[in-house]
TIVOMI-627336 format. One record per residue (C-alpha): residue number from 1; x, y, z. Coordinates in Angstrom, 3 decimals, always signed. Layout:
// TIVOMI-627336
{num->NUM, xx->X, yy->Y, zz->Z}
...
// end
This chain:
// TIVOMI-627336
{num->1, xx->-131.265, yy->-78.612, zz->+155.419}
{num->2, xx->-131.189, yy->-75.729, zz->+152.926}
{num->3, xx->-130.140, yy->-78.084, zz->+150.132}
{num->4, xx->-132.901, yy->-80.533, zz->+151.022}
{num->5, xx->-135.514, yy->-77.761, zz->+151.053}
{num->6, xx->-134.331, yy->-76.535, zz->+147.645}
{num->7, xx->-134.602, yy->-80.033, zz->+146.175}
{num->8, xx->-138.085, yy->-80.337, zz->+147.676}
{num->9, xx->-139.216, yy->-77.015, zz->+146.204}
{num->10, xx->-137.847, yy->-77.855, zz->+142.751}
{num->11, xx->-139.625, yy->-81.219, zz->+142.784}
{num->12, xx->-142.969, yy->-79.900, zz->+144.017}
{num->13, xx->-143.106, yy->-76.769, zz->+141.848}
{num->14, xx->-142.040, yy->-78.427, zz->+138.608}
{num->15, xx->-144.082, yy->-81.600, zz->+138.968}
{num->16, xx->-147.041, yy->-79.546, zz->+140.122}
{num->17, xx->-146.896, yy->-77.654, zz->+136.844}
{num->18, xx->-146.480, yy->-80.708, zz->+134.618}
{num->19, xx->-150.158, yy->-81.635, zz->+135.089}
{num->20, xx->-151.018, yy->-78.505, zz->+133.142}
{num->21, xx->-148.245, yy->-79.154, zz->+130.628}
{num->22, xx->-149.552, yy->-82.638, zz->+129.870}
{num->23, xx->-152.923, yy->-81.222, zz->+128.816}
{num->24, xx->-151.165, yy->-79.572, zz->+125.845}
{num->25, xx->-149.841, yy->-83.000, zz->+124.794}
{num->26, xx->-153.264, yy->-84.564, zz->+124.385}
{num->27, xx->-155.154, yy->-84.584, zz->+121.119}
{num->28, xx->-153.253, yy->-85.258, zz->+117.892}
{num->29, xx->-150.421, yy->-87.493, zz->+119.163}
{num->30, xx->-151.121, yy->-90.821, zz->+120.862}
{num->31, xx->-150.191, yy->-90.617, zz->+124.575}
{num->32, xx->-147.817, yy->-93.582, zz->+124.262}
{num->33, xx->-145.962, yy->-91.833, zz->+121.430}
{num->34, xx->-145.776, yy->-88.648, zz->+123.520}
{num->35, xx->-144.187, yy->-90.627, zz->+126.380}
{num->36, xx->-141.582, yy->-91.994, zz->+123.936}
{num->37, xx->-140.850, yy->-88.489, zz->+122.585}
{num->38, xx->-140.551, yy->-87.025, zz->+126.069}
{num->39, xx->-138.084, yy->-89.523, zz->+127.494}
{num->40, xx->-136.139, yy->-90.035, zz->+124.263}
{num->41, xx->-135.494, yy->-86.282, zz->+124.166}
{num->42, xx->-134.649, yy->-86.153, zz->+127.889}
{num->43, xx->-132.324, yy->-89.152, zz->+127.559}
{num->44, xx->-130.523, yy->-87.660, zz->+124.548}
{num->45, xx->-129.913, yy->-84.380, zz->+126.370}
{num->46, xx->-128.714, yy->-86.136, zz->+129.540}
{num->47, xx->-126.387, yy->-88.479, zz->+127.634}
{num->48, xx->-124.950, yy->-85.486, zz->+125.743}
{num->49, xx->-124.435, yy->-83.687, zz->+129.065}
{num->50, xx->-122.616, yy->-86.721, zz->+130.487}
{num->51, xx->-120.372, yy->-86.909, zz->+127.429}
{num->52, xx->-119.566, yy->-83.176, zz->+127.497}
{num->53, xx->-118.781, yy->-83.282, zz->+131.237}
{num->54, xx->-116.833, yy->-86.547, zz->+130.861}
{num->55, xx->-118.968, yy->-88.466, zz->+133.315}
{num->56, xx->-118.315, yy->-92.166, zz->+133.168}
{num->57, xx->-121.206, yy->-94.257, zz->+131.908}
{num->58, xx->-119.443, yy->-97.606, zz->+132.133}
{num->59, xx->-121.349, yy->-100.027, zz->+134.336}
{num->60, xx->-121.395, yy->-103.769, zz->+134.769}
{num->61, xx->-124.066, yy->-105.955, zz->+133.186}
{num->62, xx->-125.700, yy->-106.425, zz->+136.578}
{num->63, xx->-125.766, yy->-102.673, zz->+137.181}
{num->64, xx->-127.290, yy->-102.123, zz->+133.738}
{num->65, xx->-129.968, yy->-104.629, zz->+134.708}
{num->66, xx->-131.003, yy->-102.602, zz->+137.758}
{num->67, xx->-130.825, yy->-99.348, zz->+135.776}
{num->68, xx->-133.073, yy->-100.921, zz->+133.130}
{num->69, xx->-135.614, yy->-101.947, zz->+135.778}
{num->70, xx->-135.558, yy->-98.429, zz->+137.240}
{num->71, xx->-136.026, yy->-96.892, zz->+133.796}
{num->72, xx->-138.830, yy->-99.194, zz->+132.704}
{num->73, xx->-140.770, yy->-98.636, zz->+135.933}
{num->74, xx->-140.077, yy->-94.936, zz->+136.480}
{num->75, xx->-139.626, yy->-93.501, zz->+132.982}
{num->76, xx->-142.019, yy->-95.539, zz->+130.884}
{num->77, xx->-144.641, yy->-98.050, zz->+131.935}
{num->78, xx->-146.040, yy->-96.004, zz->+134.817}
{num->79, xx->-146.555, yy->-92.946, zz->+132.600}
{num->80, xx->-148.327, yy->-95.003, zz->+129.961}
{num->81, xx->-150.733, yy->-96.477, zz->+132.519}
{num->82, xx->-151.471, yy->-93.025, zz->+133.949}
{num->83, xx->-152.298, yy->-91.696, zz->+130.471}
{num->84, xx->-154.630, yy->-94.624, zz->+129.831}
{num->85, xx->-156.218, yy->-94.207, zz->+133.279}
{num->86, xx->-157.114, yy->-90.613, zz->+132.481}
{num->87, xx->-159.360, yy->-91.877, zz->+129.723}
{num->88, xx->-161.625, yy->-93.252, zz->+132.462}
{num->89, xx->-160.994, yy->-90.933, zz->+135.430}
{num->90, xx->-160.488, yy->-87.209, zz->+135.854}
{num->91, xx->-156.953, yy->-85.957, zz->+136.414}
{num->92, xx->-157.853, yy->-85.008, zz->+139.997}
{num->93, xx->-158.790, yy->-88.565, zz->+140.916}
{num->94, xx->-155.607, yy->-89.850, zz->+139.265}
{num->95, xx->-153.613, yy->-87.312, zz->+141.306}
{num->96, xx->-155.266, yy->-88.582, zz->+144.485}
{num->97, xx->-154.331, yy->-92.153, zz->+143.568}
{num->98, xx->-150.743, yy->-91.132, zz->+142.800}
{num->99, xx->-150.419, yy->-89.560, zz->+146.244}
{num->100, xx->-150.612, yy->-93.085, zz->+147.714}
{num->101, xx->-146.951, yy->-93.389, zz->+146.716}
{num->102, xx->-146.119, yy->-92.151, zz->+150.222}
{num->103, xx->-147.328, yy->-95.433, zz->+151.696}
{num->104, xx->-146.090, yy->-97.557, zz->+148.787}
{num->105, xx->-142.583, yy->-96.114, zz->+149.209}
{num->106, xx->-142.666, yy->-96.599, zz->+152.961}
{num->107, xx->-143.597, yy->-100.274, zz->+152.865}
{num->108, xx->-141.739, yy->-101.269, zz->+149.691}
{num->109, xx->-138.664, yy->-99.390, zz->+150.921}
{num->110, xx->-138.863, yy->-101.274, zz->+154.213}
{num->111, xx->-139.155, yy->-104.581, zz->+152.348}
{num->112, xx->-136.494, yy->-104.014, zz->+149.651}
{num->113, xx->-133.802, yy->-101.848, zz->+151.255}
{num->114, xx->-134.589, yy->-102.046, zz->+154.972}
{num->115, xx->-135.805, yy->-98.453, zz->+155.336}
{num->116, xx->-137.376, yy->-98.050, zz->+158.804}
{num->117, xx->-141.124, yy->-97.584, zz->+159.238}
{num->118, xx->-141.241, yy->-94.162, zz->+160.910}
{num->119, xx->-144.443, yy->-93.482, zz->+162.876}
{num->120, xx->-144.266, yy->-89.745, zz->+162.243}
{num->121, xx->-144.071, yy->-90.287, zz->+158.468}
{num->122, xx->-147.116, yy->-92.561, zz->+158.571}
{num->123, xx->-148.989, yy->-90.029, zz->+160.699}
{num->124, xx->-148.051, yy->-87.183, zz->+158.351}
{num->125, xx->-149.079, yy->-89.240, zz->+155.338}
{num->126, xx->-152.450, yy->-90.007, zz->+156.946}
{num->127, xx->-153.107, yy->-86.297, zz->+157.432}
{num->128, xx->-151.968, yy->-85.658, zz->+153.881}
{num->129, xx->-154.387, yy->-88.244, zz->+152.485}
{num->130, xx->-157.212, yy->-86.642, zz->+154.440}
{num->131, xx->-156.232, yy->-83.276, zz->+153.008}
{num->132, xx->-156.045, yy->-84.595, zz->+149.451}
{num->133, xx->-159.462, yy->-86.172, zz->+149.956}
{num->134, xx->-160.932, yy->-82.824, zz->+151.001}
{num->135, xx->-159.277, yy->-80.950, zz->+148.134}
{num->136, xx->-160.581, yy->-83.398, zz->+145.541}
{num->137, xx->-163.814, yy->-84.332, zz->+147.303}
{num->138, xx->-166.100, yy->-83.081, zz->+144.478}
{num->139, xx->-164.381, yy->-85.536, zz->+142.125}
{num->140, xx->-164.124, yy->-88.367, zz->+144.635}
{num->141, xx->-167.805, yy->-88.061, zz->+145.498}
{num->142, xx->-168.865, yy->-88.866, zz->+141.945}
{num->143, xx->-166.617, yy->-91.879, zz->+141.314}
{num->144, xx->-168.640, yy->-94.590, zz->+139.663}
{num->145, xx->-167.096, yy->-98.018, zz->+140.175}
{num->146, xx->-168.546, yy->-99.241, zz->+136.917}
{num->147, xx->-166.401, yy->-101.251, zz->+134.551}
{num->148, xx->-164.638, yy->-98.179, zz->+133.143}
{num->149, xx->-164.287, yy->-96.333, zz->+136.435}
{num->150, xx->-162.973, yy->-99.376, zz->+138.274}
{num->151, xx->-160.595, yy->-100.085, zz->+135.385}
{num->152, xx->-159.213, yy->-96.562, zz->+135.598}
{num->153, xx->-158.737, yy->-96.859, zz->+139.351}
{num->154, xx->-156.864, yy->-100.166, zz->+138.963}
{num->155, xx->-154.655, yy->-98.685, zz->+136.233}
{num->156, xx->-153.840, yy->-95.693, zz->+138.447}
{num->157, xx->-152.908, yy->-97.952, zz->+141.352}
{num->158, xx->-150.758, yy->-100.144, zz->+139.103}
{num->159, xx->-149.020, yy->-97.067, zz->+137.705}
{num->160, xx->-148.357, yy->-95.746, zz->+141.206}
{num->161, xx->-146.971, yy->-99.116, zz->+142.290}
{num->162, xx->-144.621, yy->-99.158, zz->+139.291}
{num->163, xx->-143.469, yy->-95.616, zz->+140.041}
{num->164, xx->-142.832, yy->-96.586, zz->+143.662}
{num->165, xx->-140.798, yy->-99.624, zz->+142.573}
{num->166, xx->-138.774, yy->-97.272, zz->+140.373}
{num->167, xx->-138.227, yy->-95.020, zz->+143.401}
{num->168, xx->-136.938, yy->-97.870, zz->+145.532}
{num->169, xx->-134.749, yy->-99.184, zz->+142.723}
{num->170, xx->-133.225, yy->-95.711, zz->+142.450}
{num->171, xx->-132.577, yy->-95.690, zz->+146.201}
{num->172, xx->-131.010, yy->-99.139, zz->+145.870}
{num->173, xx->-128.832, yy->-97.973, zz->+142.963}
{num->174, xx->-127.689, yy->-94.881, zz->+144.865}
{num->175, xx->-126.910, yy->-96.990, zz->+147.927}
{num->176, xx->-124.758, yy->-99.165, zz->+145.643}
{num->177, xx->-122.803, yy->-96.075, zz->+144.601}
{num->178, xx->-124.385, yy->-95.455, zz->+141.198}
{num->179, xx->-124.530, yy->-91.726, zz->+140.308}
{num->180, xx->-127.959, yy->-90.150, zz->+139.825}
{num->181, xx->-127.237, yy->-88.270, zz->+136.589}
{num->182, xx->-125.763, yy->-91.219, zz->+134.685}
{num->183, xx->-128.368, yy->-93.683, zz->+135.923}
{num->184, xx->-131.121, yy->-91.239, zz->+134.957}
{num->185, xx->-129.597, yy->-90.822, zz->+131.494}
{num->186, xx->-129.450, yy->-94.572, zz->+130.920}
{num->187, xx->-132.737, yy->-95.194, zz->+132.747}
{num->188, xx->-134.598, yy->-92.728, zz->+130.530}
{num->189, xx->-132.975, yy->-94.332, zz->+127.490}
{num->190, xx->-134.181, yy->-97.746, zz->+128.602}
{num->191, xx->-137.612, yy->-96.340, zz->+129.464}
{num->192, xx->-138.013, yy->-94.732, zz->+126.046}
{num->193, xx->-136.838, yy->-97.908, zz->+124.277}
{num->194, xx->-139.234, yy->-100.026, zz->+126.331}
{num->195, xx->-142.178, yy->-97.837, zz->+125.414}
{num->196, xx->-141.036, yy->-97.728, zz->+121.767}
{num->197, xx->-141.138, yy->-101.539, zz->+121.646}
{num->198, xx->-144.580, yy->-101.551, zz->+123.281}
{num->199, xx->-145.854, yy->-98.930, zz->+120.817}
{num->200, xx->-144.537, yy->-100.846, zz->+117.805}
{num->201, xx->-146.033, yy->-104.082, zz->+119.128}
{num->202, xx->-149.424, yy->-102.382, zz->+119.520}
{num->203, xx->-149.225, yy->-100.656, zz->+116.138}
{num->204, xx->-149.350, yy->-97.144, zz->+117.622}
{num->205, xx->-148.810, yy->-94.481, zz->+114.922}
{num->206, xx->-145.959, yy->-92.054, zz->+115.559}
{num->207, xx->-147.480, yy->-88.778, zz->+114.487}
{num->208, xx->-146.137, yy->-85.387, zz->+115.529}
{num->209, xx->-147.943, yy->-82.148, zz->+116.291}
{num->210, xx->-145.855, yy->-79.188, zz->+115.034}
{num->211, xx->-147.997, yy->-76.579, zz->+116.783}
{num->212, xx->-146.092, yy->-74.391, zz->+119.292}
{num->213, xx->-148.278, yy->-75.539, zz->+122.197}
{num->214, xx->-147.272, yy->-79.173, zz->+121.694}
{num->215, xx->-143.599, yy->-78.474, zz->+120.987}
{num->216, xx->-143.150, yy->-76.081, zz->+123.925}
{num->217, xx->-144.953, yy->-78.389, zz->+126.336}
{num->218, xx->-142.848, yy->-81.325, zz->+125.100}
{num->219, xx->-139.640, yy->-79.375, zz->+125.709}
{num->220, xx->-140.853, yy->-78.320, zz->+129.167}
{num->221, xx->-141.837, yy->-81.860, zz->+130.149}
{num->222, xx->-138.579, yy->-83.323, zz->+128.832}
{num->223, xx->-136.159, yy->-80.742, zz->+130.266}
{num->224, xx->-137.862, yy->-79.516, zz->+133.422}
{num->225, xx->-140.364, yy->-82.275, zz->+134.179}
{num->226, xx->-137.955, yy->-85.130, zz->+133.429}
{num->227, xx->-134.305, yy->-84.073, zz->+133.643}
{num->228, xx->-134.410, yy->-81.418, zz->+136.361}
{num->229, xx->-137.331, yy->-82.636, zz->+138.476}
{num->230, xx->-136.329, yy->-86.298, zz->+138.442}
{num->231, xx->-132.724, yy->-85.357, zz->+139.183}
{num->232, xx->-133.854, yy->-83.284, zz->+142.174}
{num->233, xx->-136.358, yy->-85.862, zz->+143.407}
{num->234, xx->-134.086, yy->-88.903, zz->+143.155}
{num->235, xx->-131.260, yy->-86.977, zz->+144.831}
{num->236, xx->-133.731, yy->-86.048, zz->+147.553}
{num->237, xx->-134.771, yy->-89.704, zz->+147.801}
{num->238, xx->-131.158, yy->-90.698, zz->+148.411}
{num->239, xx->-130.697, yy->-87.978, zz->+151.047}
{num->240, xx->-133.825, yy->-88.346, zz->+153.191}
{num->241, xx->-135.212, yy->-91.750, zz->+152.231}
{num->242, xx->-138.053, yy->-92.927, zz->+149.987}
{num->243, xx->-140.820, yy->-92.408, zz->+152.546}
{num->244, xx->-140.165, yy->-88.732, zz->+153.228}
{num->245, xx->-139.237, yy->-87.953, zz->+149.616}
{num->246, xx->-142.531, yy->-89.383, zz->+148.391}
{num->247, xx->-144.407, yy->-86.838, zz->+150.483}
{num->248, xx->-143.789, yy->-84.430, zz->+147.622}
{num->249, xx->-146.521, yy->-86.362, zz->+145.794}
{num->250, xx->-148.991, yy->-85.023, zz->+148.354}
{num->251, xx->-147.861, yy->-81.446, zz->+147.774}
{num->252, xx->-147.598, yy->-81.028, zz->+144.012}
{num->253, xx->-151.365, yy->-81.514, zz->+143.460}
{num->254, xx->-151.755, yy->-78.255, zz->+145.404}
{num->255, xx->-149.476, yy->-76.499, zz->+142.910}
{num->256, xx->-151.568, yy->-78.003, zz->+140.127}
{num->257, xx->-154.689, yy->-76.563, zz->+141.768}
{num->258, xx->-153.145, yy->-73.104, zz->+142.034}
{num->259, xx->-152.282, yy->-73.180, zz->+138.338}
{num->260, xx->-155.758, yy->-74.469, zz->+137.579}
{num->261, xx->-157.183, yy->-71.490, zz->+139.478}
{num->262, xx->-155.449, yy->-69.155, zz->+137.043}
{num->263, xx->-155.731, yy->-71.150, zz->+133.801}
{num->264, xx->-158.899, yy->-73.187, zz->+134.264}
{num->265, xx->-160.976, yy->-71.110, zz->+136.712}
{num->266, xx->-160.772, yy->-73.640, zz->+139.543}
{num->267, xx->-163.067, yy->-72.529, zz->+142.410}
{num->268, xx->-161.643, yy->-72.878, zz->+145.924}
{num->269, xx->-164.053, yy->-74.213, zz->+148.546}
{num->270, xx->-163.815, yy->-74.293, zz->+152.366}
{num->271, xx->-163.127, yy->-78.041, zz->+152.091}
{num->272, xx->-160.249, yy->-77.398, zz->+149.673}
{num->273, xx->-158.709, yy->-74.776, zz->+151.968}
{num->274, xx->-159.030, yy->-77.141, zz->+154.944}
{num->275, xx->-157.388, yy->-79.840, zz->+152.855}
{num->276, xx->-154.410, yy->-77.630, zz->+152.046}
{num->277, xx->-154.004, yy->-76.930, zz->+155.780}
{num->278, xx->-153.974, yy->-80.664, zz->+156.552}
{num->279, xx->-151.418, yy->-81.357, zz->+153.825}
{num->280, xx->-149.057, yy->-78.643, zz->+155.069}
{num->281, xx->-149.483, yy->-79.849, zz->+158.656}
{num->282, xx->-148.860, yy->-83.446, zz->+157.640}
{num->283, xx->-145.721, yy->-82.402, zz->+155.785}
{num->284, xx->-144.423, yy->-80.673, zz->+158.928}
{num->285, xx->-145.016, yy->-83.811, zz->+161.004}
{num->286, xx->-143.445, yy->-86.126, zz->+158.412}
{num->287, xx->-140.278, yy->-84.028, zz->+158.204}
{num->288, xx->-139.652, yy->-83.963, zz->+161.970}
{num->289, xx->-136.646, yy->-86.047, zz->+163.053}
{num->290, xx->-137.467, yy->-89.300, zz->+164.816}
{num->291, xx->-135.491, yy->-88.454, zz->+167.939}
{num->292, xx->-133.034, yy->-85.830, zz->+169.069}
{num->293, xx->-131.840, yy->-87.629, zz->+172.178}
{num->294, xx->-128.304, yy->-88.986, zz->+172.302}
{num->295, xx->-127.736, yy->-88.226, zz->+168.640}
{num->296, xx->-124.033, yy->-87.586, zz->+167.885}
{num->297, xx->-123.565, yy->-84.150, zz->+166.388}
{num->298, xx->-121.552, yy->-85.609, zz->+163.524}
{num->299, xx->-123.854, yy->-88.556, zz->+162.748}
{num->300, xx->-125.587, yy->-87.545, zz->+159.566}
{num->301, xx->-126.056, yy->-90.964, zz->+157.983}
{num->302, xx->-128.401, yy->-93.318, zz->+159.863}
{num->303, xx->-126.496, yy->-96.322, zz->+161.091}
{num->304, xx->-123.153, yy->-94.900, zz->+159.857}
{num->305, xx->-121.824, yy->-92.609, zz->+162.635}
{num->306, xx->-118.932, yy->-90.324, zz->+162.004}
{num->307, xx->-119.552, yy->-89.644, zz->+158.314}
{num->308, xx->-120.333, yy->-85.930, zz->+158.028}
{num->309, xx->-121.763, yy->-84.894, zz->+154.744}
{num->310, xx->-122.472, yy->-88.435, zz->+153.636}
{num->311, xx->-125.415, yy->-89.401, zz->+151.506}
{num->312, xx->-128.382, yy->-90.105, zz->+153.755}
{num->313, xx->-129.923, yy->-93.404, zz->+152.742}
{num->314, xx->-132.714, yy->-94.174, zz->+155.170}
{num->315, xx->-132.075, yy->-97.503, zz->+156.805}
{num->316, xx->-129.002, yy->-98.195, zz->+154.681}
{num->317, xx->-126.271, yy->-100.177, zz->+156.441}
// end
């Protein structure tokens, strides 16, 4: 439980801070180029780490295919769509849309890998959505479903769906015995290459901003936001399942708000404070075990009794 909590905290705190970090990436460099820089740098560092620690990166063609799909969905296309969406919507509305990953992961995980539909997770997610709605109500109240606003909303939903597919593919890869670090290294490589091809096809210029704000934020997003946070989150996903792991997406907007309070003079309202309470309460409900009756003390993996310390893949056979 301590290890799971630590992974949760790392994921929420780092990803909550990346919203602020991304603001330092905007301006001179095209967002698509920044996505390529971020994941190319993260991939290079992870591959170097694997080589130095002698971690095997030999996989079959079929395994490379699934790693490529994970990388394209989770480390490339979804980020590009989110950047484009923020041209039409505020970052708060995009964050609200991204929090729907809880439900996407629950249903897609049930469809693709047989993860069970837990009532308490759905109930916790419902409370979390209500809380997010209260926190971001000033922005939600002024959404204009004009052509540009509706386009941004659709892009955000598509990006969230792609990210969720990447989540489930990662859970599938872990269930098949593929290690998180190596698959992340190759996945980020594939993601960066995919976005490089897209950028070249669209004629996107690859400029670079040498200012310290851009360079430092790029390093932070690549090392902490990509390598460390994704490693923690995908490990968490393999341990507790895609539905519960995705609940972190309801929590990190709160971290973003706290940072915004300090850096951008965000003003807390009674509705925002009530929303935070609902999110915390929903998280408590979602993390409760389904049942404590007649559970063998040594049964840690669902459906695989007698395997203490095993990797907990929700619904995995």
